[in-house]
N, C-alpha and C positions, 0 to 999 in steps of 0.2 A: 521462443522460437515456434511455439504453437500458438495460434490463433483461437480465441475465444475465451481469454484469461477471464477469472471473474464472473463466472456462471453463464460465460458465451459473448457478454459483450464487448471486450477489449480485443483490437486487432492491431498487427503491429504496423508502424510507420515508420519509414519506408514499406511501401508492400513487398511482404516474403515471396522470392522467385521462386520458391520450391526446391531447391537443392541444400539449404542450410542446414535443415536438420539432420541428415545424412553426414553431411560435410562434418558436422561438427562430432556427431556419435564415431564417424571412422579416425578421428584423431587420436594419438597418443599423449593422454591427460596425464601429468603429474598428479596434480591438486586441483580441486575447484573449492571456491571460497564461496559461501552462499550467506549473504548477509541478514536475512529475516524472512517469514514464511510467506508474503505476500506475493500472489500467483508473477507480478510482473518481474522478480526478482529469482524466482524458485520454480522453475519451470518443473514439476514432477515427472513429465511424460519423457523430458530430455535426459534428466537425472538419470531414470530408471535404464534408459536405452544406454547411456555412456558406461553408467556400471555392468550390465551385463556384456558390452563388447569388450570393456577393461576395467577387469576385475580388482587390479591393484591401485585404482585410483583413489587418493585419499581425499576426503571430505572435511573441510576446515569451516567450522561453527564456532560462534561467539556461546559460550558457557552460560545460558539464561537462567534466572532463577526460575522460570517455567521452561516446560520440558514439550512444547509443542512443535519446535522446529526440528528437535531430535528425534522425536517420535515420527515425524512425517519424512523425515530424512532415511531412517531406517526401514521405514513403510518403502521406500525405493530398490531396497536390496543391497543397501550399504550395510558391511559389517562391522560389528563394534571394532575390530581391528584396522579397520579404516577410515574410522570416524574419528577425528581430531576436534576435542571441544576446549577451545582457549580462553581460560579464566581472563575476566576483567582487567584491564591495566596488565596484563602479562606478556612477555615476549617470548615466542619459541623460534627455533631456527630451524628451518626446513630447505635443505639443500643448500644454497648461496644466498639464500632468503632470510632476512629477520620479519617477523610477521608478529604485530602487534594489535588487538583488539579491544576496543572500548563499548561498552553496552550502556545503552541509553535509560536516562532514569525516568525522566517523566516529558512530556509534552503538553503544549496548548493544543487542541484537537480543530479550534477555530483558526489556526495557521496552516496546520498540514492536512487538514480534511478528513481523517482518519477518526474513526470512533473507538480505536483500543489505544488511548493513551499510554505513553509511558510512564505512568506514575508509580510510586514507591508504594501506594497503597491505594486499593486492594493488590496484594502481592501476586493475586492470579493475572494481576494485567499489567505487570510490570516489565519492562524491558521489550519493545518491539522493534528495535532499529540496533544498528551497530556501525562502528566506523573502524577502519582498518587500515592500519599503517604498514607499507611493504617498503624495508630498507635493503641496500646491497650495490657494492661498488662506490659508496660516498653518495649514492642518491635516494631520493624517499618519494613515494608516493602513496597518497592518502586518498583512499576510497571513502568519502563520507555518505555515500548511497543516498535514502530518504532524510537522513538524521539533521540535514540543515533547520528544518523546521523542529527540531526538538531544544527545547530552553536549555536542559544541562548540558546539550553538546558545548555551546557556547563556552561553558568552563573547559573544555579540553583544549582549546586552541593553544594555550601557553604550556599545556603539558606535550604537546605533540611538538611544539616548535617549528622550523621554518620547512618548507617541503618544496622539492620540485614541480611536482605536477600534482593538484588536486582535481579529483572527479566529485562533483555533486550533483543533483537533482535541480532541474529548474522550471519544472511544472506542477499545476496542482494535480492531485488523483480523489479528491472527494467529490462530493454531490452539490457542492457551492460554486456557482450560482445556478449551474444548467437543470438542477434538478427542482429548484424552487419554484413553485406552481404560482405564488403571490406575486412573483416579481414580473414586471413587463418583460418583454425582448429587451427593449433599450436598457432597462435596468441591470439585466443580465450582460449585456455586453461592455456596459461600463464596470460593473464589479469583477467581471472576468479581465479584462484587460489591468485594472487596479492589482486583482491579487497576483496576478502573472507578474507583472513587475515587481511585487513583493518578493518571490522568489529569486528572480534573476538577483535582484539586489542583493539580496540575502548570498547569495553565490559568490557577487563581487566582495560584499563586506569580510566573507570569511579569507577569500584569497588574499584581502590585505592585510587581515590578523595572520596570516599564516607565511606572508610573504611568500606567496606561489610563483616561482616564475612561470608555469603554463597553468590554466584551466580548462577541464573538458567538459561542457554542460552534460550533464549524464543523467538517464532515467527522467524523461521527461515528455517521451513523445508516444502517443498512442491514437487510434479513433475509437469511437463508438460504432459498432454496426448494429443490424438488426432494425427492430423498431425504436433504439434510441439513436439513428443515425441523426436525426434531425438536432439533436441536443449538440453536436459538436462544435459548431459557431458559436457557443455560450460557455463553453469550458475556459477555465483559467490556465492556458497554455498556449504560450506564445511561439512562433515558428524558431527554429532552431536558427535560421539565417538571421533572423533580427535579433536572438539572443546573441549571437556570435558578434553583431555589430554594437550591442547595447555594453558588451563587456570591452570590446575594442575601445569604445569612447570613453569609456570610463577612465584607461590609461594606469591601471593598477596591476595588472596581469596580461599576459597573453592567451587569448583564446585559442583552443585547439580543438578542430572537429574533422573526421574524415569520413570518405566513403566506407559502408559495411565492408568489413574482413580487411580494412586498411590498417596500416602500422604507422606508428608515431616514433622516433628513432631519438631517444632523450638525451643522450649523448652530443648526436649531432644535431639535433632540434630541427629535424626533418621528418616530414610526412610522404607518405608513399600516394596518397591524393585526395586533395582537400574534399569536403563535404560539398555536394551541390544538392542544392534543394529542389526537391520533385515539383514538374510544374501544375500549374492549377488545373489542368486537364487530366493530368493524370490523378490527382488529388480526388477530384469531381467522378470521375470514371471509376475510382476505386470504391467510393461512397455508394455509388450507384449499385455497384455490384454486392457488396456487403449489407445492405439494408434489406434485401430479401430473405438474409436468413433468420432462422428461426432461434431462438434460445431453448437449452434444453427443457425447461418445463413450461414451454408453449407448443410442445409437439401433440399434445394430447387434451381434450377436454374430460375432466374427472369430477365425479361427486364426492364431497367431503361433509358428511352430514354432522358429524361430531366437532365442527371446526370452532365453536364458542367454547367448548369444553377444553379441548386442546389449546386453545389462547390464554384461557385463564389459568391452566396448568403452567403453561410456560412463563405468563407474568407472576405466578407465584414462585418460580424458582428465580426471578430478577429481583422480586420482593426479598426473599431468602439472602440474596447475594448482598443487597443494599442494606439490610438488616445487621449482616456480619461485618459490613464495613463501619456502619454507625456503631458497633460494638466496640469498634478497636480503634474508636475517636474521630471516626471519617463524619460530614456534614453535609445534609443535602439542601436544596437550593429553592424550595417551594416552587419546584416546576412541574407540570403533568405532559406525560406523553401520550398520545393517542396512536395506537396501530389500528388503520381499518383495512378491510379489503371490500370487496362488490357486495360481500354476504355478511360479513361480522365484522364488530369491532369493540375494543376496550381500551380504557387509560389506566394508566399506573402513575400515580401522585406522589413526587418524592419531597417530603417536607424536612426539616432541620433534623430531625430526630426519628422519625417514621415514616413509613410509605406505607399506600393503599391502593385499591384497585376499584375502580369505579365504573359506571355506564359513561359519565361526562367528567370533563375535566374540574378541578376543584381550586386550581390556583390560576392566576390571571396571565403567567409566563407559560405558554401552551405551544405544544408542538403537534402537529399532525403529521402522521407518514403513512402514504397511501401504498399498498401493495398488490400485485396480483394474487389473487388467492391461492391458486397453483404452487407460485413461488415461496409464500407464507408455509404452505404446507410442509413443503420440502426443508425450509427453513427451520421449523419447530420442533418436527418427528425426529426422535432419535430411539433406538433400541436401548433398553438397560444396557450398561456397562459398555456402552460404544466409546472407545478412545480414538479412534483413527481417524485422518484428514478427511474432511468432506467440503467440497466446495460450496455445499449449503450453509452458510452461516452469516449473521445477521453482517458481519464486517465486510466479507466478499460481498454482498449484496448492495452494500453503502457503495463500497467503492467503483463497482461496476455501474454505477449509476440506474439501479433496476428500482429504487424506491423514490415516489414525489412528496416533498417536503413542502409544509408551510408553518409558519412561526410566528408567534405574538409576543415579543420582548427577546432578552438574551437567549445566545447558545446555553441549552440545559447542560451540565458537567455529567449529569445521571445518564447522559445517553448510551455512554461506556458499557452501561450494566446491561444493555438490550443484546450484547454479545452472549449473555448467559440466558438468552431468552427461547428454552429449549423445552419440551415434552416429552420426557422419557415413557410416557404410559400411552401416547398416543398412538393413533391410528389413521 
Protein backbone atom coordinates (compact mmCIF):
# COMPACT_ATOMS: atom_id res chain seq x y z
CA UNK A 1 0.00 0.00 0.00
CA UNK A 2 3.05 2.28 0.10
CA UNK A 3 4.64 3.10 -3.24
CA UNK A 4 8.41 3.08 -3.41
CA UNK A 5 9.08 -0.38 -2.02
CA UNK A 6 12.57 -1.82 -2.46
CA UNK A 7 14.48 1.45 -2.09
CA UNK A 8 11.95 3.47 -4.03
CA UNK A 9 11.62 1.52 -7.27
CA UNK A 10 8.46 -0.62 -6.89
CA UNK A 11 5.09 0.99 -7.52
CA UNK A 12 1.67 -0.51 -7.04
CA UNK A 13 -0.18 -1.81 -10.08
CA UNK A 14 -2.93 -0.97 -10.75
CA UNK A 15 -2.21 2.58 -9.52
CA UNK A 16 -3.32 3.39 -6.01
CA UNK A 17 -6.21 5.86 -5.94
CA UNK A 18 -5.21 7.43 -2.63
CA UNK A 19 -7.88 6.16 -0.22
CA UNK A 20 -6.52 2.66 0.31
CA UNK A 21 -4.04 3.25 3.13
CA UNK A 22 -6.42 5.15 5.42
CA UNK A 23 -9.25 2.74 4.60
CA UNK A 24 -7.21 -0.25 5.72
CA UNK A 25 -5.96 1.51 8.84
CA UNK A 26 -9.52 2.38 9.87
CA UNK A 27 -10.79 -1.21 9.70
CA UNK A 28 -11.14 -3.41 12.78
CA UNK A 29 -8.67 -6.24 12.26
CA UNK A 30 -8.66 -9.46 14.28
CA UNK A 31 -5.34 -10.67 12.90
CA UNK A 32 -2.81 -10.06 10.13
CA UNK A 33 -0.68 -12.81 8.60
CA UNK A 34 2.77 -11.76 7.37
CA UNK A 35 4.46 -14.41 5.27
CA UNK A 36 7.98 -12.98 4.96
CA UNK A 37 9.90 -9.72 5.21
CA UNK A 38 10.04 -8.65 1.55
CA UNK A 39 8.55 -5.19 1.14
CA UNK A 40 5.83 -6.27 -1.30
CA UNK A 41 4.44 -8.59 1.41
CA UNK A 42 5.34 -6.64 4.53
CA UNK A 43 4.48 -2.92 4.43
CA UNK A 44 6.06 -1.61 7.63
CA UNK A 45 4.41 1.79 7.35
CA UNK A 46 0.94 0.27 6.99
CA UNK A 47 1.44 -2.24 9.80
CA UNK A 48 2.68 0.48 12.16
CA UNK A 49 -0.38 2.61 11.41
CA UNK A 50 -2.79 -0.31 11.91
CA UNK A 51 -1.19 -1.20 15.25
CA UNK A 52 -1.42 2.41 16.46
CA UNK A 53 -5.11 2.47 15.56
CA UNK A 54 -5.94 -1.07 16.67
CA UNK A 55 -3.71 -2.08 19.57
CA UNK A 56 -5.36 -5.47 20.01
CA UNK A 57 -4.69 -6.84 16.53
CA UNK A 58 -2.81 -10.16 16.52
CA UNK A 59 0.12 -10.56 14.17
CA UNK A 60 0.69 -14.09 12.85
CA UNK A 61 4.13 -15.01 11.52
CA UNK A 62 6.01 -18.26 10.92
CA UNK A 63 8.58 -19.24 13.53
CA UNK A 64 11.67 -18.78 11.39
CA UNK A 65 15.10 -19.98 12.46
CA UNK A 66 16.31 -16.44 11.85
CA UNK A 67 14.54 -13.59 13.64
CA UNK A 68 14.60 -10.92 10.94
CA UNK A 69 10.85 -10.81 10.49
CA UNK A 70 10.18 -11.05 14.23
CA UNK A 71 12.45 -8.08 14.97
CA UNK A 72 10.97 -6.05 12.12
CA UNK A 73 7.41 -6.67 13.30
CA UNK A 74 8.25 -5.71 16.88
CA UNK A 75 9.86 -2.52 15.56
CA UNK A 76 6.44 -1.61 14.12
CA UNK A 77 4.99 -1.33 17.62
CA UNK A 78 3.61 -4.85 17.91
CA UNK A 79 3.79 -6.15 21.49
CA UNK A 80 4.97 -9.62 22.46
CA UNK A 81 1.46 -10.35 23.76
CA UNK A 82 0.02 -9.70 20.30
CA UNK A 83 2.69 -11.55 18.32
CA UNK A 84 1.88 -15.17 17.50
CA UNK A 85 4.75 -17.22 16.03
CA UNK A 86 3.49 -20.47 14.55
CA UNK A 87 6.02 -23.36 14.48
CA UNK A 88 6.62 -25.16 11.21
CA UNK A 89 3.90 -27.67 10.30
CA UNK A 90 1.93 -26.86 13.46
CA UNK A 91 -1.74 -25.90 13.53
CA UNK A 92 -3.27 -23.33 15.86
CA UNK A 93 -6.88 -22.35 16.41
CA UNK A 94 -7.74 -18.67 16.03
CA UNK A 95 -11.41 -17.92 16.61
CA UNK A 96 -13.21 -20.15 14.08
CA UNK A 97 -10.13 -20.72 11.90
CA UNK A 98 -7.49 -23.41 11.98
CA UNK A 99 -4.17 -22.00 10.76
CA UNK A 100 -1.20 -24.13 9.78
CA UNK A 101 2.12 -22.77 8.53
CA UNK A 102 5.00 -24.34 6.66
CA UNK A 103 8.43 -22.73 6.48
CA UNK A 104 10.42 -23.02 3.26
CA UNK A 105 13.74 -24.86 3.52
CA UNK A 106 15.71 -24.01 0.42
CA UNK A 107 15.22 -22.67 -3.07
CA UNK A 108 16.81 -22.11 -6.44
CA UNK A 109 17.69 -18.42 -6.85
CA UNK A 110 17.81 -18.86 -10.63
CA UNK A 111 14.08 -19.59 -10.49
CA UNK A 112 12.77 -17.13 -7.93
CA UNK A 113 15.26 -14.34 -8.67
CA UNK A 114 16.02 -13.51 -5.05
CA UNK A 115 19.50 -13.72 -3.61
CA UNK A 116 18.48 -14.95 -0.16
CA UNK A 117 17.76 -18.60 -0.91
CA UNK A 118 15.88 -20.65 1.64
CA UNK A 119 18.81 -22.99 2.20
CA UNK A 120 19.40 -25.16 5.24
CA UNK A 121 23.02 -24.01 5.39
CA UNK A 122 24.25 -21.47 6.20
CA UNK A 123 21.61 -21.25 8.92
CA UNK A 124 21.64 -17.46 8.85
CA UNK A 125 19.99 -17.60 5.45
CA UNK A 126 17.46 -20.35 5.99
CA UNK A 127 13.72 -19.97 5.60
CA UNK A 128 12.84 -16.83 3.70
CA UNK A 129 9.22 -17.60 2.84
CA UNK A 130 6.23 -19.54 4.11
CA UNK A 131 3.01 -21.26 3.12
CA UNK A 132 -0.15 -20.90 5.21
CA UNK A 133 -3.20 -23.17 5.23
CA UNK A 134 -6.46 -21.69 6.55
CA UNK A 135 -9.37 -24.06 7.30
CA UNK A 136 -12.90 -23.43 8.54
CA UNK A 137 -16.39 -24.81 7.93
CA UNK A 138 -15.07 -27.69 5.88
CA UNK A 139 -13.26 -25.38 3.45
CA UNK A 140 -9.55 -24.76 2.98
CA UNK A 141 -7.51 -21.92 1.51
CA UNK A 142 -3.78 -22.23 0.86
CA UNK A 143 -1.76 -19.03 0.56
CA UNK A 144 1.49 -20.10 -1.12
CA UNK A 145 2.79 -16.52 -1.34
CA UNK A 146 6.12 -16.53 -3.25
CA UNK A 147 7.01 -20.06 -2.18
CA UNK A 148 6.08 -21.78 -5.45
CA UNK A 149 9.67 -21.12 -6.53
CA UNK A 150 10.98 -22.87 -3.43
CA UNK A 151 12.05 -26.37 -4.37
CA UNK A 152 11.21 -27.90 -1.01
CA UNK A 153 7.66 -26.53 -1.20
CA UNK A 154 6.91 -29.22 -3.76
CA UNK A 155 7.14 -31.73 -0.93
CA UNK A 156 4.40 -29.96 1.00
CA UNK A 157 1.52 -30.59 -1.36
CA UNK A 158 0.99 -34.20 -0.29
CA UNK A 159 0.90 -33.00 3.33
CA UNK A 160 -1.53 -30.18 2.58
CA UNK A 161 -3.94 -32.38 0.62
CA UNK A 162 -6.78 -30.96 -1.45
CA UNK A 163 -7.77 -27.30 -1.15
CA UNK A 164 -10.74 -25.24 -2.26
CA UNK A 165 -8.73 -22.14 -3.11
CA UNK A 166 -5.04 -21.72 -3.94
CA UNK A 167 -3.33 -18.34 -3.90
CA UNK A 168 0.11 -18.25 -5.51
CA UNK A 169 2.49 -15.84 -7.18
CA UNK A 170 2.73 -15.59 -10.96
CA UNK A 171 5.45 -13.03 -11.69
CA UNK A 172 9.19 -12.64 -11.36
CA UNK A 173 10.60 -10.23 -8.80
CA UNK A 174 14.30 -10.67 -9.50
CA UNK A 175 16.69 -8.69 -11.73
CA UNK A 176 16.65 -11.17 -14.62
CA UNK A 177 16.44 -10.38 -17.43
CA UNK A 178 15.76 -6.63 -17.28
CA UNK A 179 18.95 -5.72 -15.37
CA UNK A 180 21.40 -7.78 -17.42
CA UNK A 181 23.30 -5.30 -19.56
CA UNK A 182 25.01 -7.91 -21.75
CA UNK A 183 21.67 -9.09 -23.13
CA UNK A 184 20.16 -7.38 -26.16
CA UNK A 185 16.65 -5.99 -25.87
CA UNK A 186 15.41 -8.85 -28.05
CA UNK A 187 17.09 -11.40 -25.77
CA UNK A 188 15.58 -9.71 -22.73
CA UNK A 189 12.09 -9.88 -24.22
CA UNK A 190 12.54 -13.55 -25.11
CA UNK A 191 13.80 -14.47 -21.64
CA UNK A 192 11.14 -12.37 -19.91
CA UNK A 193 8.35 -14.19 -21.72
CA UNK A 194 9.93 -17.59 -21.13
CA UNK A 195 10.51 -16.96 -17.41
CA UNK A 196 7.05 -15.46 -16.96
CA UNK A 197 5.43 -18.59 -18.37
CA UNK A 198 7.53 -20.72 -15.99
CA UNK A 199 5.88 -18.98 -13.03
CA UNK A 200 2.36 -19.34 -14.43
CA UNK A 201 2.85 -22.99 -15.36
CA UNK A 202 4.16 -23.72 -11.88
CA UNK A 203 1.01 -22.19 -10.41
CA UNK A 204 -1.13 -24.41 -12.65
CA UNK A 205 0.94 -27.48 -11.78
CA UNK A 206 0.53 -26.76 -8.06
CA UNK A 207 -3.23 -26.33 -8.50
CA UNK A 208 -3.33 -29.74 -10.12
CA UNK A 209 -1.30 -31.35 -7.35
CA UNK A 210 -3.67 -29.87 -4.75
CA UNK A 211 -6.78 -30.53 -6.83
CA UNK A 212 -7.66 -26.88 -6.17
CA UNK A 213 -11.19 -25.96 -7.21
CA UNK A 214 -10.19 -22.32 -7.62
CA UNK A 215 -6.86 -20.59 -8.11
CA UNK A 216 -6.16 -16.92 -7.52
CA UNK A 217 -3.02 -15.57 -9.26
CA UNK A 218 -1.49 -13.57 -6.45
CA UNK A 219 1.65 -11.52 -5.78
CA UNK A 220 2.77 -10.78 -9.28
CA UNK A 221 1.97 -7.23 -10.31
CA UNK A 222 4.18 -4.18 -9.86
CA UNK A 223 5.89 -1.59 -12.03
CA UNK A 224 9.29 0.05 -11.78
CA UNK A 225 9.43 3.82 -11.47
CA UNK A 226 12.02 6.57 -11.54
CA UNK A 227 15.14 6.04 -13.64
CA UNK A 228 14.27 2.33 -13.95
CA UNK A 229 10.94 2.88 -15.71
CA UNK A 230 12.39 1.89 -19.09
CA UNK A 231 13.07 -1.62 -17.73
CA UNK A 232 9.39 -2.47 -17.29
CA UNK A 233 8.84 -4.12 -20.67
CA UNK A 234 11.70 -6.56 -19.99
CA UNK A 235 10.47 -7.92 -16.63
CA UNK A 236 9.30 -11.54 -16.39
CA UNK A 237 5.77 -10.46 -15.50
CA UNK A 238 2.81 -11.45 -17.66
CA UNK A 239 -0.35 -9.34 -17.45
CA UNK A 240 -2.99 -10.66 -15.08
CA UNK A 241 -5.51 -10.81 -17.93
CA UNK A 242 -3.22 -13.16 -19.87
CA UNK A 243 -2.45 -15.22 -16.76
CA UNK A 244 -6.16 -15.79 -16.15
CA UNK A 245 -6.57 -16.89 -19.77
CA UNK A 246 -3.63 -19.34 -19.55
CA UNK A 247 -5.02 -20.90 -16.36
CA UNK A 248 -8.49 -21.19 -17.88
CA UNK A 249 -7.13 -22.87 -21.03
CA UNK A 250 -5.21 -25.41 -18.94
CA UNK A 251 -8.58 -26.71 -17.65
CA UNK A 252 -7.07 -27.83 -14.34
CA UNK A 253 -8.62 -25.29 -11.99
CA UNK A 254 -10.96 -22.31 -12.21
CA UNK A 255 -9.12 -18.96 -12.15
CA UNK A 256 -10.40 -16.26 -9.83
CA UNK A 257 -9.44 -12.60 -9.76
CA UNK A 258 -11.35 -9.55 -8.67
CA UNK A 259 -11.17 -5.79 -8.65
CA UNK A 260 -9.26 -4.24 -5.72
CA UNK A 261 -11.25 -4.53 -2.47
CA UNK A 262 -13.58 -7.01 -4.12
CA UNK A 263 -14.87 -10.18 -2.48
CA UNK A 264 -15.02 -13.85 -3.45
CA UNK A 265 -17.62 -16.05 -1.74
CA UNK A 266 -16.17 -19.54 -1.62
CA UNK A 267 -19.49 -21.10 -0.58
CA UNK A 268 -21.49 -19.55 -3.40
CA UNK A 269 -18.56 -19.50 -5.85
CA UNK A 270 -19.35 -15.89 -6.66
CA UNK A 271 -17.33 -12.73 -7.27
CA UNK A 272 -18.40 -9.20 -6.34
CA UNK A 273 -16.69 -7.81 -9.46
CA UNK A 274 -14.33 -9.53 -11.86
CA UNK A 275 -10.87 -8.17 -12.59
CA UNK A 276 -10.70 -5.54 -15.32
CA UNK A 277 -7.30 -4.98 -16.89
CA UNK A 278 -6.42 -1.26 -16.96
CA UNK A 279 -6.07 0.20 -20.45
CA UNK A 280 -2.72 0.71 -22.17
CA UNK A 281 -3.38 4.45 -21.93
CA UNK A 282 -3.70 4.18 -18.13
CA UNK A 283 -0.49 2.15 -18.03
CA UNK A 284 1.57 4.51 -20.18
CA UNK A 285 0.26 7.62 -18.46
CA UNK A 286 1.15 6.14 -15.09
CA UNK A 287 4.68 5.29 -16.20
CA UNK A 288 5.16 8.83 -17.52
CA UNK A 289 4.17 10.13 -14.10
CA UNK A 290 6.41 7.95 -11.96
CA UNK A 291 9.49 8.04 -14.19
CA UNK A 292 10.17 11.56 -12.89
CA UNK A 293 10.52 10.39 -9.29
CA UNK A 294 13.90 10.15 -7.60
CA UNK A 295 14.99 7.28 -5.41
CA UNK A 296 16.06 8.26 -1.87
CA UNK A 297 19.77 7.83 -2.62
CA UNK A 298 19.52 9.97 -5.79
CA UNK A 299 18.38 13.14 -4.04
CA UNK A 300 21.85 14.46 -3.23
CA UNK A 301 25.43 14.35 -4.49
CA UNK A 302 27.96 13.15 -1.94
CA UNK A 303 31.67 12.71 -1.38
CA UNK A 304 32.89 9.32 -0.18
CA UNK A 305 36.68 9.46 0.03
CA UNK A 306 36.96 6.18 1.99
CA UNK A 307 34.87 4.15 -0.43
CA UNK A 308 37.63 1.68 -1.32
CA UNK A 309 38.42 0.97 2.34
CA UNK A 310 34.75 0.51 3.16
CA UNK A 311 34.19 -1.88 0.26
CA UNK A 312 37.21 -3.93 1.28
CA UNK A 313 35.95 -4.27 4.87
CA UNK A 314 32.50 -5.23 3.63
CA UNK A 315 33.92 -7.93 1.35
CA UNK A 316 36.03 -9.19 4.25
CA UNK A 317 32.74 -9.72 6.09
CA UNK A 318 31.46 -11.72 3.11
CA UNK A 319 34.67 -13.73 3.15
CA UNK A 320 34.20 -14.47 6.85
CA UNK A 321 30.66 -15.77 6.29
CA UNK A 322 31.77 -17.90 3.34
CA UNK A 323 34.69 -19.34 5.32
CA UNK A 324 32.28 -20.20 8.16
CA UNK A 325 30.02 -21.90 5.62
CA UNK A 326 32.93 -23.96 4.26
CA UNK A 327 33.99 -24.92 7.79
CA UNK A 328 30.56 -26.48 8.25
CA UNK A 329 30.88 -28.58 5.09
CA UNK A 330 29.78 -26.14 2.37
CA UNK A 331 31.48 -25.85 -1.01
CA UNK A 332 32.19 -22.97 -3.36
CA UNK A 333 32.00 -23.13 -7.14
CA UNK A 334 35.06 -21.34 -8.58
CA UNK A 335 33.19 -18.08 -9.17
CA UNK A 336 34.33 -14.46 -9.09
CA UNK A 337 31.95 -11.61 -8.29
CA UNK A 338 33.02 -8.01 -8.90
CA UNK A 339 31.33 -5.03 -7.24
CA UNK A 340 31.85 -1.78 -9.17
CA UNK A 341 30.80 1.85 -8.90
CA UNK A 342 31.84 4.84 -10.96
CA UNK A 343 34.85 5.30 -8.65
CA UNK A 344 35.79 2.01 -6.97
CA UNK A 345 35.68 -1.72 -7.55
CA UNK A 346 36.84 -4.99 -6.05
CA UNK A 347 36.39 -8.71 -6.68
CA UNK A 348 35.68 -11.57 -4.31
CA UNK A 349 36.62 -15.05 -5.53
CA UNK A 350 34.83 -18.13 -4.19
CA UNK A 351 36.87 -21.29 -4.52
CA UNK A 352 35.74 -24.78 -3.48
CA UNK A 353 37.26 -24.37 -0.02
CA UNK A 354 38.65 -20.86 0.23
CA UNK A 355 37.83 -17.27 -0.62
CA UNK A 356 40.03 -14.38 -1.72
CA UNK A 357 39.65 -10.69 -2.50
CA UNK A 358 41.47 -9.19 -5.47
CA UNK A 359 41.44 -6.31 -7.91
CA UNK A 360 40.36 -8.56 -10.79
CA UNK A 361 38.54 -11.91 -11.22
CA UNK A 362 40.60 -15.09 -10.94
CA UNK A 363 37.96 -17.52 -12.26
CA UNK A 364 36.39 -17.86 -15.70
CA UNK A 365 32.91 -17.87 -14.14
CA UNK A 366 32.53 -14.12 -13.60
CA UNK A 367 29.71 -11.86 -12.46
CA UNK A 368 29.98 -8.08 -12.45
CA UNK A 369 27.54 -5.93 -10.49
CA UNK A 370 27.50 -2.20 -11.26
CA UNK A 371 25.95 0.00 -8.58
CA UNK A 372 25.48 3.73 -8.00
CA UNK A 373 28.13 4.99 -5.57
CA UNK A 374 25.54 6.66 -3.36
CA UNK A 375 23.53 3.47 -3.14
CA UNK A 376 26.58 1.32 -2.39
CA UNK A 377 27.51 3.60 0.48
CA UNK A 378 24.09 3.08 2.03
CA UNK A 379 24.19 -0.67 1.40
CA UNK A 380 27.54 -1.04 3.15
CA UNK A 381 27.58 1.31 6.12
CA UNK A 382 26.24 0.01 9.43
CA UNK A 383 26.86 1.40 12.85
CA UNK A 384 28.27 -1.09 15.34
CA UNK A 385 25.63 -3.26 16.96
CA UNK A 386 22.82 -2.21 14.60
CA UNK A 387 20.12 -4.88 14.34
CA UNK A 388 17.10 -2.91 13.16
CA UNK A 389 15.41 -2.94 9.77
CA UNK A 390 16.93 -1.01 6.88
CA UNK A 391 15.81 -0.91 3.29
CA UNK A 392 19.45 -0.49 2.32
CA UNK A 393 20.33 -4.13 1.99
CA UNK A 394 21.78 -5.99 -0.98
CA UNK A 395 18.70 -8.17 -1.36
CA UNK A 396 16.41 -5.13 -1.38
CA UNK A 397 18.55 -3.46 -4.05
CA UNK A 398 18.60 -6.63 -6.15
CA UNK A 399 14.84 -7.15 -6.08
CA UNK A 400 14.35 -3.44 -6.70
CA UNK A 401 16.33 -3.69 -9.98
CA UNK A 402 18.85 -1.08 -8.78
CA UNK A 403 21.87 -3.18 -9.81
CA UNK A 404 23.21 -3.69 -13.34
CA UNK A 405 24.46 -7.23 -13.94
CA UNK A 406 26.69 -8.97 -16.44
CA UNK A 407 27.70 -12.60 -16.28
CA UNK A 408 30.04 -15.09 -17.94
CA UNK A 409 29.10 -18.61 -16.94
CA UNK A 410 26.33 -20.09 -14.79
CA UNK A 411 24.63 -18.43 -11.86
CA UNK A 412 27.07 -18.39 -8.88
CA UNK A 413 25.33 -19.72 -5.78
CA UNK A 414 27.69 -17.57 -3.71
CA UNK A 415 25.71 -14.48 -4.67
CA UNK A 416 23.73 -15.18 -1.51
CA UNK A 417 26.75 -14.21 0.61
CA UNK A 418 26.59 -10.63 -0.68
CA UNK A 419 23.73 -10.18 1.77
CA UNK A 420 26.45 -9.97 4.43
CA UNK A 421 28.31 -7.24 2.53
CA UNK A 422 28.37 -4.68 5.33
CA UNK A 423 30.96 -2.40 6.88
CA UNK A 424 30.30 -1.70 10.56
CA UNK A 425 33.38 0.51 10.85
CA UNK A 426 32.73 2.66 7.79
CA UNK A 427 31.77 6.29 7.35
